[in-house]
C-alpha positions as CSV (number, residue, x, y, z in Angstrom):
1,M,0.0,0.0,-0.1
2,K,2.8,2.3,0.7
3,K,4.1,2.0,-3.0
4,Y,0.7,3.2,-4.1
5,W,0.6,6.1,-1.9
6,N,4.2,7.3,-3.0
7,L,3.0,7.0,-6.6
8,F,-0.2,9.0,-5.7
9,W,1.6,11.9,-3.8
10,I,4.4,12.1,-6.7
11,M,1.7,12.5,-9.3
12,L,-0.3,14.9,-7.3
13,K,2.7,16.9,-6.7
14,I,3.2,16.7,-10.2
15,G,-0.2,17.9,-11.2
16,L,-0.4,20.4,-8.3
17,F,2.9,22.4,-9.0
18,T,2.9,22.4,-12.9
19,F,1.2,25.3,-15.0
20,G,0.4,25.2,-18.4
21,G,-0.9,21.9,-19.3
22,G,0.8,18.4,-20.4
23,Y,3.5,20.1,-22.3
24,A,4.7,21.8,-19.1
25,M,4.7,18.8,-17.2
26,I,7.1,17.1,-19.4
27,A,10.1,18.8,-17.5
28,L,8.9,17.9,-14.1
29,I,7.8,14.5,-15.0
30,E,11.2,13.7,-16.1
31,A,13.1,15.3,-13.2
32,E,10.9,13.5,-10.7
33,L,10.8,9.9,-12.7
34,V,13.9,9.9,-14.5
35,S,16.6,12.1,-12.5
36,K,15.3,11.8,-9.2
37,R,13.8,8.6,-8.6
38,N,15.4,6.4,-11.4
39,W,11.7,4.9,-11.9
40,I,12.5,4.7,-15.6
41,E,15.5,5.4,-18.1
42,K,16.1,8.4,-20.3
43,N,15.2,6.4,-23.6
44,E,12.0,5.1,-22.2
45,F,11.0,8.4,-21.0
46,L,11.3,9.6,-24.7
47,D,9.2,6.5,-25.9
48,I,6.6,7.2,-23.2
49,I,6.2,10.9,-24.4
50,A,6.1,9.5,-28.0
51,I,3.4,7.4,-27.0
52,A,1.4,9.6,-24.7
53,E,1.5,12.2,-27.6
54,S,0.4,10.0,-30.3
55,T,-2.6,8.4,-28.2
56,P,-5.8,10.2,-27.6
57,G,-5.9,12.3,-24.3
58,P,-3.6,14.8,-22.6
59,I,-0.1,14.0,-22.8
60,A,0.8,14.2,-18.7
61,I,-2.3,11.9,-18.1
62,N,-1.1,9.5,-20.7
63,A,2.4,9.5,-19.4
64,A,1.1,9.2,-15.8
65,T,-1.2,6.3,-16.7
66,Y,1.8,4.6,-18.5
67,V,4.0,5.1,-15.7
68,G,1.7,3.9,-13.2
69,Y,1.0,0.6,-14.9
70,R,4.8,0.3,-15.4
71,K,5.3,0.4,-11.8
72,L,2.3,-1.1,-10.2
73,G,0.1,-2.6,-12.9
74,I,-3.7,-1.7,-13.3
75,L,-4.2,-0.2,-10.0
76,G,-1.0,1.7,-10.4
77,A,-2.1,3.2,-13.3
78,L,-5.5,4.3,-12.0
79,T,-4.0,5.8,-8.9
80,A,-1.2,7.6,-11.1
81,T,-4.3,9.0,-13.6
82,V,-6.4,10.1,-10.6
83,A,-3.5,11.9,-8.6
84,I,-2.5,13.9,-11.8
85,C,-5.9,14.9,-12.5
86,I,-6.9,15.8,-8.9
87,P,-5.1,19.2,-8.9
88,S,-6.3,20.4,-12.4
89,F,-9.9,19.5,-11.8
90,G,-10.1,21.2,-8.5
91,I,-8.6,24.4,-9.5
92,I,-10.7,24.7,-12.7
93,Y,-13.7,23.9,-11.0
94,A,-13.0,26.6,-8.3
95,I,-12.2,29.1,-11.1
96,S,-15.3,28.2,-13.1
97,L,-17.3,29.2,-10.2
98,F,-16.1,32.7,-10.1
99,F,-14.5,32.9,-13.5
100,D,-15.6,36.5,-14.4
101,T,-14.9,38.0,-10.9
102,F,-11.5,36.2,-10.7
103,L,-10.3,37.8,-13.9
104,S,-11.6,41.0,-13.2
105,F,-9.4,41.3,-10.2
106,Q,-6.4,43.0,-11.4
107,P,-3.6,41.1,-9.5
108,V,-5.0,37.9,-10.9
109,A,-4.9,39.0,-14.3
110,N,-1.4,40.0,-14.0
111,A,-0.4,36.9,-12.4
112,F,-2.0,35.1,-15.5
113,R,0.4,37.3,-17.9
114,G,3.3,36.3,-15.7
115,I,2.3,32.6,-15.9
116,Q,1.9,32.5,-19.5
117,V,5.7,33.5,-20.1
118,C,6.7,30.7,-17.6
119,V,4.5,28.4,-19.5
120,I,6.3,29.3,-22.8
121,W,9.5,28.5,-21.0
122,L,8.8,25.1,-19.6
123,I,7.3,23.8,-22.7
124,L,10.5,25.3,-24.5
125,S,13.2,23.8,-21.9
126,A,11.4,20.5,-22.1
127,G,11.5,20.5,-25.7
128,I,15.0,21.3,-25.7
129,K,15.9,18.4,-23.2
130,L,14.1,16.2,-25.4
131,L,15.9,17.1,-28.4
132,K,19.2,16.8,-26.7
133,Q,18.3,13.1,-25.8
134,L,17.1,12.2,-29.2
135,K,19.4,9.6,-30.8
136,K,21.5,11.4,-33.7
137,T,20.5,9.5,-36.8
138,A,19.6,10.5,-40.3
139,F,16.1,9.3,-40.1
140,N,15.5,11.6,-37.0
141,A,17.1,14.5,-38.4
142,V,15.1,14.2,-41.5
143,I,11.8,13.8,-39.8
144,L,12.8,16.9,-37.4
145,F,13.7,19.3,-40.0
146,G,10.8,18.0,-42.0
147,V,8.5,18.8,-39.4
148,M,10.0,22.1,-38.8
149,L,10.0,23.1,-42.3
150,G,6.2,22.0,-42.6
151,M,5.2,23.9,-39.5
152,I,7.0,27.1,-40.6
153,L,5.5,27.0,-44.3
154,C,2.1,26.3,-42.9
155,T,2.4,29.4,-40.5
156,L,4.1,31.7,-43.2
157,F,1.2,31.0,-45.6
158,S,-1.3,30.9,-43.1
159,I,-2.7,26.9,-43.8
160,H,-4.0,25.2,-40.9
161,F,-2.5,22.1,-40.8
162,S,-3.1,20.2,-37.4
163,T,-0.2,18.9,-35.4
164,I,-2.2,15.6,-35.4
165,F,-1.3,15.0,-39.0
166,Y,2.5,15.7,-38.3
167,I,2.5,13.0,-35.9
168,L,0.5,10.6,-37.8
169,I,2.7,11.1,-40.8
170,S,5.9,10.7,-39.1
171,G,4.7,7.6,-37.1
172,G,3.5,6.1,-40.7
173,I,6.9,7.1,-42.2
174,G,8.7,5.2,-39.2
175,V,6.5,2.1,-39.6
176,L,7.3,2.0,-43.4
177,L,10.8,2.3,-42.8
178,Y,10.7,-0.7,-40.2
179,L,8.7,-2.7,-42.9
180,I,11.2,-2.1,-45.7
181,R,14.2,-2.9,-43.3
182,L,12.1,-6.0,-42.2
183,L,11.4,-6.6,-46.1
184,R,15.0,-6.3,-47.1
185,K,16.1,-8.7,-44.2
186,K,13.7,-11.4,-45.2
187,N,14.9,-11.2,-49.0
188,G,18.8,-11.0,-47.7
189,Q,17.9,-14.5,-45.7
190,K,16.1,-15.9,-48.9
191,E,19.1,-15.1,-51.3
192,G,21.6,-16.9,-48.8
193,E,19.8,-19.7,-48.4
194,P,21.1,-22.9,-50.5
């Protein structure tokens, strides 16, 4: 039972002290689970982020569910998911009750402007960390620069192209490359057979 409480408090802390949603949580999740507690390896963390990003739902909740499942099974996944959701749900519910009054209060409005800058930095720093940990292969470089070029061109020409399509296209290219390698390997084995 102590393991479940430990997982619950860690995920609750991540959910409580991270502003800006799932992307902003990536840096804190990495600090807590990879650097501080060694629950997961850096390479596995990159895989978790890729899976959490490409599956439906918020990235932080998907990542927490995966980590909880990996550490303590189905009950661990449920514990981690509930714990990371509680702070956001409670805060948003409280804000929704007094939203108009809340935002008209000048110190709160100023605080939100400051938080916006902080959120941008959290997302940027998480992206830079993930980029540094990415394996330096030709495939990764082509995908990275292709997505960056596509995003820049779509922004410049005001074309609406959802980030979901970048993820699906990149994943599809990765699967296609894997299948081509598998096919070449099978053909190489057949040619070598007597």
